C-alpha positions in Angstrom: 13.1 -15.2 7.1 13.0 -14.5 3.3 13.2 -10.8 2.7 12.7 -10.7 -1.1 9.4 -10.7 -3.0 8.9 -12.9 -6.1 7.9 -11.8 -9.5 4.2 -11.3 -10.4 2.5 -14.7 -10.8 1.3 -14.0 -14.3 4.9 -13.5 -15.4 5.8 -17.1 -14.6 5.8 -19.5 -17.4 2.3 -20.7 -18.4 0.6 -18.0 -16.2 -1.8 -15.3 -17.4 -3.0 -12.1 -15.7 -6.4 -12.5 -14.0 -7.5 -9.1 -15.2 -7.2 -7.1 -18.5 -7.5 -3.4 -18.6 -9.0 -1.3 -21.4 -8.4 2.4 -21.3 -11.2 4.1 -23.2 -10.7 7.9 -23.2 -13.7 8.6 -25.5 -16.4 6.5 -23.9 -18.8 8.8 -21.9 -21.2 6.3 -20.4 -19.7 3.2 -18.9 -21.1 -0.3 -19.2 -19.7 -1.9 -16.0 -20.7 -5.4 -17.1 -17.7 -5.0 -19.4 -15.6 -2.5 -17.6 -13.5 0.1 -19.3 -11.8 2.9 -17.5 -13.5 6.2 -18.3 -11.6 9.4 -19.1 -11.4 10.5 -15.4 -9.6 7.3 -14.4 -7.4 7.5 -17.5 -6.4 11.1 -16.7 -5.6 10.1 -13.1 -3.4 7.2 -14.1 -1.7 9.3 -16.7 -1.0 12.1 -14.2 0.4 9.5 -11.7 2.7 8.1 -14.3 4.0 11.5 -15.3 4.7 12.4 -11.6 6.6 9.0 -11.2 8.6 9.7 -14.4 9.7 13.0 -13.1 10.6 11.4 -9.7 12.5 8.7 -11.5 14.6 11.3 -13.3 15.3 13.3 -10.1 15.7 10.5 -7.6 16.9 7.6 -9.7 20.6 8.6 -9.7 20.5 10.0 -6.1 19.6 6.6 -4.6 22.3 4.8 -6.7 25.0 7.0 -5.2 27.2 5.4 -2.6 27.5 8.1 0.1 27.4 5.9 3.2 29.6 8.4 5.0 27.0 11.1 4.8 24.1 9.3 6.6 22.2 12.5 7.4 22.2 13.5 3.7 20.7 10.1 2.8 18.0 10.4 5.6 17.1 13.9 4.4 16.7 12.7 0.8 14.6 9.7 1.9 12.3 12.1 3.9 12.0 14.4 0.9 11.3 11.4 -1.3 8.5 10.1 0.9 7.0 13.5 1.0 7.0 13.4 -2.8 5.1 10.1 -2.7 2.5 11.7 -0.5 2.1 14.5 -3.0 1.6 11.8 -5.6 -1.3 10.5 -3.6 -2.7 14.0 -3.1 -2.4 15.0 -6.7 -4.1 11.9 -8.0 -6.6 11.1 -5.2 -7.2 14.4 -3.5 -8.7 12.6 -0.5 -7.2 13.8 2.8 -8.1 10.6 4.5 -6.1 8.6 2.0 -3.0 10.7 2.7 -3.4 10.3 6.5 -4.0 6.5 6.2 -1.0 6.1 4.0 1.4 8.0 6.2 0.1 6.2 9.3 0.4 2.7 8.0 3.8 3.5 6.7 4.8 4.6 10.2 3.2 1.5 11.8 4.9 -0.8 9.2 8.4 0.7 9.8 7.9 0.2 13.6 6.8 -3.4 13.2 9.5 -4.3 10.7 12.2 -3.0 13.1 10.7 -4.9 16.0 10.8 -8.1 13.9 14.6 -7.7 13.9 14.9 -6.8 10.3 17.8 -4.4 9.8 18.3 -4.6 6.1 18.1 -0.9 5.1 16.9 -1.6 1.6 14.1 -3.8 2.9 13.1 -1.1 5.3 13.1 1.6 2.6 11.1 -0.5 0.2 8.4 -1.7 2.6 7.9 1.9 3.8 7.5 3.1 0.2 5.1 0.2 -0.5 3.1 1.1 2.5 2.8 4.7 1.4 1.6 3.7 -2.0 -0.3 0.5 -1.2 -3.6 1.8 -2.5 -2.3 3.9 -5.4 -4.1 1.6 -7.8 -7.4 3.0 -6.6 -6.9 6.0 -8.7 -7.9 3.8 -11.6 -11.2 2.7 -9.9 -14.4 4.6 -10.7 -15.1 7.2 -8.1 -18.6 6.1 -7.4 -17.4 2.7 -6.2 -14.8 4.2 -3.9 -17.3 6.6 -2.4 -20.3 4.3 -2.3 -21.8 4.1 1.3 -24.1 1.2 0.6 -23.0 -2.4 -0.1 -21.1 -3.0 -3.3 -22.6 -5.4 -5.9 -20.5 -8.4 -6.8 -19.5 -6.7 -10.0 -18.4 -3.6 -8.1 -16.4 -5.7 -5.7 -14.7 -7.4 -8.6 -13.7 -4.0 -10.1 -12.4 -2.7 -6.7 -10.3 -5.8 -6.3 -8.4 -4.9 -9.4 -6.6 -2.0 -7.6 -3.6 -4.1 -6.5 -2.8 -5.0 -10.1 -3.4 -1.5 -11.3 -1.0 -0.1 -8.7 1.6 -2.8 -9.4 1.5 -2.2 -13.2 1.9 1.5 -12.6 5.0 1.1 -10.3 6.9 -1.9 -11.6 8.3 0.0 -14.6 10.3 2.2 -12.3 13.5 0.7 -10.8 13.3 2.8 -7.6 9.8 1.4 -6.9 9.9 -2.1 -8.3 10.5 -3.8 -4.9 8.1 -1.6 -3.1 5.5 -2.7 -5.7 5.4 -6.1 -4.0 3.5 -4.6 -1.1 1.1 -3.0 -3.5 0.4 -6.2 -5.4 0.0 -8.6 -2.5 -1.4 -6.5 0.3 -4.9 -8.1 0.1 -3.6 -11.7 0.0 -4.5 -13.8 3.2 -2.5 -16.4 4.9 -5.1 -19.1 4.2 -5.4 -18.4 0.5 -8.7 -16.6 0.7 -7.4 -13.2 -0.4 -6.9 -11.6 -3.8 -5.8 -11.1 -6.5 -4.1 -14.5 -6.7 -5.3 -16.5 -3.7 -1.7 -17.1 -2.5 -1.2 -19.0 0.7 1.3 -18.9 3.6 4.9 -18.1 2.5 3.8 -17.8 -1.1 2.9 -14.3 0.0 6.1 -12.1 0.2 7.0 -11.4 3.8 6.7 -7.6 3.3 3.0 -8.0 2.3 2.4 -10.3 5.3 3.9 -7.7 7.6 1.9 -4.9 6.0 -1.4 -6.9 6.3 -1.1 -6.6 10.1 -0.5 -2.8 10.2 -3.1 -2.0 7.6 -5.7 -4.0 9.5 -4.6 -2.3 12.8 -5.2 1.1 11.3 -8.5 0.1 9.7 -9.9 -1.1 13.0 -8.7 1.9 15.1 -9.7 4.6 12.6 -13.0 6.4 12.6 -15.3 5.6 9.6 -18.5 7.4 8.6 -20.5 4.4 9.8 -18.6 3.6 13.0 -16.2 4.9 15.6 -12.7 3.5 15.6 -11.9 0.9 18.3 -9.1 1.2 20.9 -5.8 -0.5 20.2 -6.5 -3.0 22.9 -9.8 -4.0 21.2 -8.1 -4.1 17.8 -5.4 -6.5 19.0 -8.0 -8.8 20.6 -10.0 -8.9 17.4 -6.9 -9.5 15.2 -6.0 -12.5 17.4 -9.1 -14.3 16.1 -7.6 -14.3 12.5 -4.4 -16.2 13.4 -3.6 -18.5 10.5 -6.5 -17.3 8.4 -5.8 -13.7 7.6 -2.4 -13.4 9.3 0.9 -15.2 9.5 0.8 -16.8 13.0 4.6 -16.2 13.7 4.4 -12.5 12.7 1.2 -12.1 14.6 2.8 -13.4 17.8 5.5 -10.7 17.6 3.0 -8.1 16.6 0.7 -8.9 19.6 3.7 -8.8 22.0 4.5 -5.2 21.3 3.4 -2.7 23.9 0.2 -0.8 23.0 1.9 2.4 23.9 4.2 2.1 20.9 1.2 2.2 18.5 -0.5 5.0 20.4 2.7 7.1 20.4 3.2 6.6 16.6 -0.4 7.5 15.9 -0.2 10.7 17.9 3.1 11.8 16.3 2.0 10.9 12.8 -1.4 12.7 13.0 0.4 15.7 14.4 2.8 15.8 11.5 -0.2 15.9 9.0 -1.0 19.3 10.3 2.4 20.5 9.2 3.6 21.1 5.6 4.8 17.9 4.0 8.0 19.6 2.9 9.7 22.3 5.0 
């Protein structure tokens, strides 16, 4: 199994980015036929970058230190770091549901990765960070699109589908998040090539994104929404089986489906309980 993610497709020779972003801080009314970010989205993106810069200064050297003989110290710093990432989501999004979803899918993803037999600590750390921040690019998407309860127009869908690129471009400049950014960039790709933003197929999609696709979908199906009640884990697993080879990697799906339902239920109970406690003690 290949553990590393590749570089962004538009950085390969002869490739170009699918989307271009224009930050317009002065424009008051937006013409979404030619989308610019308005001042609200610009402020959110700027705020997120400032938070990341401060985290980079504080954590950058810590995680480069070789202190393998002090395992508890490393674990404590990782927990504090992940709490800081959740505060980043809270500071830039302000949506309680986003924080809960991010923490839950990060827990699910860590569980699945370990059950896949992946023991590489760097891989585990990076996929967990990527899971926490997978939707961070949505802070650059107009609020009315994110909160819209009716069907999105084709143009609005196109704008929403830019969030993986926005998130990736925000994170890739920081060494401590560069590998985690692969989850952010590729988490909406599908195994049969019908996903976005690049329409990658099969093993063209980094394995961390293929793993995350499973846990993200599991949470989406089992969580309550304003328009429907969340399904049981048993129902979710049966539904996901239908997308073998289309949305999901068949080999990863087999292992995912073989895991006891009780594992997912236990993780959900513990994670939701932790959300009622302070993020940093």
